[in-house]
C-alpha positions as CSV (number, residue, x, y, z in Angstrom):
1,M,-9.2,12.3,-13.2
2,S,-12.5,10.3,-13.2
3,G,-13.7,11.2,-16.7
4,A,-10.3,11.0,-18.5
5,A,-9.1,7.9,-20.4
6,P,-6.7,5.8,-18.3
7,H,-3.0,6.3,-18.9
8,L,-2.3,2.7,-18.0
9,R,-4.8,-0.1,-18.5
10,L,-4.4,-3.8,-17.7
11,E,-6.9,-6.1,-19.2
12,G,-7.1,-9.7,-17.9
13,L,-3.3,-9.8,-17.4
14,T,-2.3,-13.4,-16.6
15,R,1.1,-15.2,-16.0
16,H,1.7,-18.9,-15.4
17,Y,4.9,-20.5,-14.4
18,G,5.5,-24.1,-15.4
19,G,4.4,-26.7,-12.8
20,A,2.7,-24.2,-10.5
21,P,-0.9,-25.3,-9.6
22,A,-2.2,-21.7,-10.0
23,P,-1.3,-18.7,-12.0
24,A,1.2,-16.2,-10.5
25,V,-1.0,-13.4,-11.9
26,D,-4.6,-14.3,-12.4
27,A,-6.6,-12.1,-14.9
28,V,-5.6,-8.7,-13.3
29,S,-7.6,-5.8,-14.7
30,L,-7.2,-2.1,-13.6
31,D,-7.1,1.4,-14.9
32,L,-4.7,4.1,-13.7
33,P,-5.3,7.8,-14.5
34,R,-2.5,9.9,-15.9
35,G,-0.3,11.4,-13.2
36,A,-1.5,9.0,-10.5
37,L,0.6,6.8,-8.3
38,L,-0.6,3.2,-7.9
39,A,0.7,1.0,-5.1
40,L,0.6,-2.8,-5.7
41,L,0.4,-4.0,-2.1
42,G,0.4,-7.6,-0.9
43,P,2.4,-10.4,0.8
44,S,5.4,-12.1,-0.8
45,G,4.3,-14.3,-3.7
46,C,1.0,-12.5,-4.3
47,G,2.0,-11.5,-7.9
48,K,2.7,-7.8,-7.5
49,T,6.3,-7.9,-8.8
50,T,5.4,-10.2,-11.6
51,T,2.7,-7.7,-12.6
52,L,5.2,-4.9,-12.6
53,R,7.7,-6.9,-14.6
54,M,5.0,-7.6,-17.3
55,I,4.2,-3.8,-17.4
56,A,7.9,-3.1,-17.9
57,G,8.2,-5.8,-20.6
58,L,10.6,-7.9,-18.6
59,E,8.2,-10.8,-18.6
60,R,5.7,-11.8,-21.3
61,P,2.1,-12.3,-20.2
62,D,0.4,-15.6,-21.0
63,G,-2.9,-13.7,-21.5
64,G,-4.3,-10.3,-21.4
65,R,-3.2,-6.9,-22.6
66,I,-1.2,-3.8,-21.4
67,L,-2.2,-0.5,-22.8
68,V,-0.4,2.8,-22.2
69,G,-2.1,6.0,-23.5
70,G,-4.4,3.8,-25.5
71,Q,-1.6,2.0,-27.3
72,D,-1.2,-1.8,-26.9
73,V,2.3,-2.4,-25.7
74,T,2.0,-6.0,-24.7
75,A,4.3,-7.3,-27.4
76,L,6.8,-4.4,-27.4
77,P,10.3,-5.0,-26.0
78,P,11.3,-3.1,-22.9
79,H,13.5,-0.5,-24.7
80,R,10.5,0.5,-26.8
81,R,8.1,1.1,-23.9
82,Q,9.6,4.3,-22.6
83,M,9.4,3.2,-19.0
84,G,11.8,4.0,-16.2
85,V,12.3,1.2,-13.7
86,V,13.9,1.3,-10.2
87,F,14.7,-2.1,-8.8
88,Q,15.0,-3.2,-5.2
89,S,18.7,-3.6,-5.5
90,Y,19.2,-0.2,-7.4
91,A,21.5,-2.1,-9.9
92,L,24.1,0.7,-10.1
93,F,27.3,0.2,-12.0
94,P,30.1,0.5,-9.4
95,H,32.7,1.7,-11.9
96,M,30.5,4.6,-13.1
97,T,29.9,7.9,-11.4
98,A,26.4,9.0,-10.4
99,A,26.2,11.0,-13.6
100,G,27.3,8.0,-15.7
101,N,24.7,5.8,-14.0
102,A,22.0,8.4,-14.5
103,A,23.0,8.6,-18.2
104,F,23.0,4.9,-18.9
105,G,19.4,4.6,-20.1
106,L,20.0,7.5,-22.4
107,E,23.1,5.9,-23.9
108,M,21.2,2.7,-24.6
109,R,18.6,4.8,-26.5
110,G,21.4,6.3,-28.7
111,L,21.4,9.9,-27.5
112,G,24.5,12.0,-28.1
113,R,27.1,12.6,-25.4
114,A,26.2,16.2,-24.8
115,E,22.5,15.5,-24.6
116,R,23.1,12.6,-22.3
117,A,25.2,14.7,-19.9
118,R,22.6,17.5,-19.9
119,R,19.7,15.2,-19.1
120,A,21.6,13.1,-16.6
121,Q,22.6,16.2,-14.7
122,A,19.1,17.6,-14.8
123,A,17.8,14.3,-13.4
124,L,20.4,14.3,-10.6
125,E,19.3,17.9,-9.8
126,M,15.7,16.7,-9.5
127,V,16.6,14.2,-6.8
128,G,18.9,16.6,-5.0
129,L,22.2,15.1,-6.0
130,G,23.5,17.6,-8.6
131,A,26.6,18.3,-6.5
132,L,27.5,14.6,-6.2
133,A,27.4,13.8,-9.9
134,G,31.1,12.8,-9.9
135,R,30.9,10.3,-7.1
136,R,30.8,6.6,-7.5
137,P,28.2,4.4,-5.7
138,R,30.6,3.3,-2.9
139,Q,31.1,7.0,-2.0
140,L,27.3,7.5,-1.6
141,S,25.0,6.5,1.2
142,G,22.2,4.0,0.7
143,G,19.6,6.8,0.4
144,Q,21.8,8.6,-2.2
145,Q,22.3,5.4,-4.2
146,Q,18.5,5.0,-4.3
147,R,18.1,8.5,-5.6
148,V,20.7,7.9,-8.3
149,A,18.7,4.9,-9.4
150,L,15.6,7.1,-9.4
151,A,17.5,9.8,-11.5
152,R,18.5,7.1,-14.0
153,A,14.8,6.2,-14.4
154,L,13.7,9.8,-14.7
155,A,16.4,10.9,-17.1
156,I,14.7,9.1,-20.0
157,E,11.6,11.1,-19.4
158,P,9.5,8.0,-19.0
159,E,5.9,7.5,-20.0
160,L,5.6,5.4,-16.8
161,L,7.8,5.2,-13.7
162,L,7.9,1.7,-12.2
163,L,9.3,1.2,-8.7
164,D,9.9,-2.4,-7.4
165,E,10.3,-2.1,-3.6
166,P,13.0,0.6,-3.9
167,L,13.1,1.4,-0.2
168,S,13.4,-2.1,1.3
169,A,17.2,-1.8,1.7
170,L,17.0,1.4,3.8
171,D,16.7,1.7,7.5
172,A,13.3,2.8,8.9
173,K,14.1,6.5,9.5
174,L,15.8,7.0,6.1
175,R,13.0,5.0,4.4
176,E,10.4,7.4,5.7
177,G,12.3,10.5,4.4
178,V,13.1,9.0,1.0
179,R,9.5,7.9,0.7
180,D,8.3,11.4,1.2
181,E,10.9,12.7,-1.3
182,I,9.7,10.3,-4.0
183,R,6.1,11.2,-3.5
184,A,6.8,14.9,-3.6
185,L,8.8,14.5,-6.7
186,Q,6.2,12.3,-8.4
187,Q,3.5,14.8,-7.7
188,R,5.6,17.7,-8.9
189,L,6.5,16.0,-12.2
190,G,3.1,14.4,-12.7
191,T,4.7,11.1,-13.8
192,T,2.3,8.2,-13.8
193,T,3.8,5.7,-11.4
194,V,3.4,2.1,-10.3
195,F,5.0,1.3,-6.9
196,V,5.4,-2.3,-5.6
197,T,5.5,-2.8,-1.8
198,H,4.6,-5.2,0.9
199,D,4.7,-2.3,3.4
200,Q,1.1,-1.0,4.0
201,T,2.4,2.2,5.6
202,E,4.2,3.0,2.4
203,A,1.2,2.2,0.2
204,L,-1.2,4.2,2.3
205,A,1.1,7.2,2.6
206,M,2.2,7.4,-1.0
207,A,-0.5,6.2,-3.3
208,D,-3.5,7.8,-5.0
209,L,-4.8,4.2,-5.6
210,V,-3.9,1.0,-3.8
211,A,-4.4,-2.5,-5.4
212,V,-4.3,-5.1,-2.6
213,M,-3.2,-8.4,-4.2
214,D,-3.4,-12.0,-2.9
215,A,-2.8,-15.2,-4.8
216,G,-2.4,-13.4,-8.1
217,R,-5.6,-11.5,-7.9
218,V,-6.6,-7.9,-7.1
219,E,-8.8,-8.1,-3.9
220,Q,-9.6,-4.4,-3.9
221,L,-8.6,-1.4,-5.9
222,A,-9.4,1.9,-4.2
223,P,-8.0,5.1,-2.7
224,P,-6.0,4.5,0.6
225,E,-8.7,5.7,2.9
226,E,-11.3,3.4,1.4
227,I,-8.9,0.4,1.5
228,F,-8.3,1.0,5.2
229,E,-11.8,2.1,6.4
230,R,-14.0,0.0,4.1
231,P,-12.2,-3.2,3.2
232,A,-14.0,-5.1,0.5
233,T,-12.9,-8.6,1.5
234,R,-11.8,-10.6,4.6
235,F,-8.2,-10.6,3.2
236,V,-8.0,-6.8,2.9
237,A,-9.5,-6.4,6.4
238,T,-6.8,-8.7,7.9
239,F,-3.8,-7.7,5.8
240,V,-4.2,-3.9,5.9
241,G,-3.9,-2.5,9.4
242,R,-4.9,-4.1,12.7
243,A,-8.4,-5.3,13.5
244,A,-10.2,-7.3,16.1
245,R,-11.8,-10.4,14.5
246,L,-15.1,-11.5,16.0
247,A,-16.8,-14.8,15.1
248,G,-20.6,-15.0,15.1
249,R,-23.7,-15.0,13.0
250,L,-25.4,-12.3,11.0
251,E,-29.1,-12.0,11.7
252,P,-31.8,-10.1,9.8
253,G,-31.5,-6.4,10.1
254,G,-27.7,-6.4,10.2
255,V,-27.6,-7.7,13.8
256,F,-24.3,-9.5,14.4
257,R,-24.7,-12.1,17.2
258,C,-21.4,-13.1,18.7
259,G,-19.8,-14.5,21.9
260,G,-21.9,-14.4,25.1
261,G,-25.1,-13.9,23.0
262,L,-24.1,-10.3,22.4
263,A,-26.1,-8.5,19.7
264,L,-24.0,-5.9,17.9
265,R,-25.5,-3.5,15.3
266,S,-23.8,-3.4,11.9
267,A,-24.5,-1.7,8.6
268,S,-24.0,-5.0,6.7
269,G,-26.4,-5.9,3.9
270,L,-25.3,-9.5,3.7
271,A,-27.7,-12.4,3.9
272,P,-28.1,-14.0,7.4
273,G,-25.6,-16.7,8.1
274,P,-22.3,-17.5,9.8
275,A,-20.0,-14.5,9.7
276,E,-16.9,-12.7,10.9
277,A,-16.8,-9.1,11.9
278,F,-13.7,-6.9,11.9
279,L,-13.2,-3.7,14.1
280,R,-10.4,-1.3,13.7
281,P,-8.8,-0.1,17.0
282,H,-9.0,3.6,16.2
283,R,-12.7,3.3,15.8
284,V,-13.2,2.1,19.4
285,R,-14.1,4.8,21.9
286,L,-13.1,4.4,25.6
287,L,-15.9,5.7,27.8
288,A,-15.5,7.0,31.4
289,P,-17.5,5.1,34.0
290,A,-20.5,7.4,33.9
291,E,-20.1,8.7,30.4
292,A,-22.9,8.3,27.9
293,P,-21.9,7.1,24.4
294,P,-21.6,9.8,21.8
295,P,-24.5,10.1,19.3
296,G,-24.3,7.3,16.7
297,F,-22.2,5.0,18.8
298,D,-24.8,2.2,18.9
299,N,-22.6,-0.6,20.3
300,L,-21.4,-0.9,23.9
301,L,-19.1,-3.5,25.3
302,D,-18.0,-4.2,28.8
303,A,-14.3,-5.1,28.7
304,T,-11.3,-6.0,30.9
305,L,-7.9,-4.6,30.1
306,A,-5.5,-7.4,29.3
307,R,-2.5,-5.4,28.2
308,R,-1.4,-1.8,27.7
309,T,1.4,-0.9,25.2
310,Y,3.0,2.5,25.1
311,T,4.4,3.3,21.6
312,G,4.9,7.1,22.0
313,E,2.1,8.9,20.3
314,V,-0.4,6.0,20.6
315,I,-1.4,3.8,23.5
316,A,-2.6,0.4,22.4
317,L,-5.1,-1.3,24.7
318,E,-5.8,-5.0,24.4
319,T,-9.0,-6.0,26.1
320,E,-11.1,-9.1,26.7
321,T,-14.9,-8.9,26.1
322,A,-17.7,-11.5,25.9
323,A,-17.4,-11.1,22.1
324,G,-13.7,-11.9,22.1
325,P,-10.5,-9.8,22.2
326,V,-11.0,-6.2,21.1
327,M,-8.3,-3.6,20.6
328,A,-8.6,0.2,21.2
329,E,-6.2,3.1,20.8
330,L,-5.7,6.2,22.8
331,H,-3.6,9.3,21.8
332,A,-1.0,9.9,24.5
333,G,-1.1,13.7,24.1
334,T,-4.8,14.3,24.2
335,D,-6.3,11.4,26.3
336,E,-5.0,11.2,29.8
337,A,-7.2,8.2,30.8
338,W,-4.5,5.7,29.9
339,R,-2.2,6.8,32.7
340,G,-4.4,5.3,35.4
341,L,-5.1,2.0,33.6
342,A,-3.6,-1.3,34.7
343,P,-4.2,-4.9,33.6
344,G,-7.5,-6.2,35.0
345,A,-9.2,-2.7,35.0
346,P,-12.8,-2.7,33.9
347,L,-13.5,-0.7,30.8
348,R,-16.5,0.4,28.7
349,L,-16.1,0.5,24.9
350,A,-18.3,2.1,22.3
351,F,-18.3,2.0,18.5
352,R,-20.7,2.7,15.6
353,A,-22.6,0.2,13.6
354,A,-20.8,1.4,10.4
355,D,-17.4,0.6,12.0
356,L,-18.1,-3.2,12.1
357,A,-17.0,-4.7,8.8
358,V,-18.9,-8.0,8.4
359,F,-18.0,-10.8,5.9
360,P,-19.3,-14.4,5.4
361,A,-17.4,-16.9,7.5
362,P,-14.8,-18.9,5.6
């Protein structure tokens, strides 16, 4: 995908609302390859839904351009953009059957009755609801209603599929199943997709690319693994996943000097000065009392267990160190060390220099 022209390109996309001190969307630029799924991830009010609505043509940008397949669609009305949109509320018509709802976009585009029926049924088959075409929304579960809304978006054979938090109304277990169904369908069809969510698990599990947004700007655009393992900014480090936050000072050679005078090795190339370091729990290794750290684990910390939390597959350890609170994770099925641990227990922690993400202090 790297050498191909982008299917979707945003160039300096900007949106102001009257009276607001800052733009809701602030010069957002990004490229999305054909067939890829992009997750717009961020907290409420960060501009992700406004960005999606501008792509769909439901809001007019105050600046910038939207290009699809190289064509500038910024000024086109929604019905001329060939985009399928699934909203958070599903927006199904209660008096229509699933087939009628799935055919609605086709009717708005002037297709004949027979063609509408064929394509609506085909779309329902895609989402596994072909046998329920005659049911009305009240006769369907929440997950089935969501899939009808998805079928309606797919029936028009969209150039782009736009999903605005379509899973937020579902309970956790159903949400996970429908999430996997949408991703599998998207990959099978090869439909270029933009997915808005505030749920980082959804974004990391579904997306080819994640754009983490804050205050109307894209803080980082990268594959999920890079977003999680190599955050580009302090905001990304704190918003995506959990991390210990250590205050200190970066010294020459990448040495991070923190609480208790501890000197931790980092791979940072920042200039010396006040800094904050972030450390993911899954990167922290718990050592047995006489165990030597594995090769490459340059940092050692003496710690005291403050709290142990059992969540099934993962055991979360909250510890106190001279550097500050540090979290570690053990896997219940493969690491038996957690069974003998109680608050107050002394621990030894190890991690690599590359696992310490360092940023200038705010």
